[in-house]
N, C-alpha and C positions, 0 to 999 in steps of 0.2 A: 563363468563363463556357464552361457548356455547354448550346449549342440542345437538345440532347434530353433534361436535367435529366429532365423530368415523361415522358417519352415511353419504354415500353416495346417494344423494336424482339422480334420474333421470333427465336427463339434462331438460326436459319439466318442471319438479316443483323448477328446479332453476331458468329457463326462467319466469317460471310462478311469482313465489314471486319476481323477480326483478322488471319485467314490474309494477306488485300491489306496489310493496316501491315507484319506481321512480316517477310513474306517479299519488300517490298521495301527493309527493313530492310538483312535482311538478303544482298540482293543488292547494294544499294549497297557496304555493307562488303565484301563479295568482290571487286564491280570496286574500290575503293579500294586494298586487300589486293596484287589481282593488278596493278594500275599500279605501286605501290611497287613491288614485290619485280622486275618487269620493267626498270625504269626502273635496276638496282640489279647488273644479270643481269652475271657476266663474258661470260656466251658469246653476243655480240653479232657475234663474227666467223663466221659460220656459213660464207661462202663464202671467205674465204682473204683480200678485198680488204679489211681495215681496220672498224674498230668502223661498224656502221651511225648513223651521228650525221644524217643527213638524208634525207629523204625528197622529191618531187614531187608539186605539187599543180596541175595543169593547165599544166603544163611550169614551174614555178618551184619551186625548192627551198628549203624549207620546215625548221629547223635540227631536230630527236628531241632535244626538252627534257623531263627528269622535271617530274611533279606539282610547285609548289615546298610544300615544307614548313609556311609556315603556310595553305596552303590545307586540306592535310590535318590539321593541328590543328585546323580550324575543322570541320572537316566529321566528325572524330570526334568535336568539343561538340556538334554536333547532335545529332548519332546519342546518345551519353548524354541529353540532354537528351529525345529522343523516349522514350529509354526509359524513361526516369523519368516522364514522363508518363503512359505507358501503364500502368507500375505503381500509379500513383498513381490513375487511372482505373476499377481494378481493383480497389482497394481500399477505394473507398468513394466 
């Protein structure tokens, strides 16, 4: 269902919406890739006191766990579907 099927948007707004959509998809992809590479990095021991496996929030120790693989795969599937939607909307 396309709510703007019969509306002709000016070129500026078409470009603006396209840039925001593609920019946010690229940012989310880079964020996901960055988090996945950070969680598997062997260089966690920068101070020589062992791997950094926890951090503190308000004095409470919290374990550092990588993003679950299922979440990553669902996110990538969402990105692929959104790219397919963009291609389909541009083609007709």
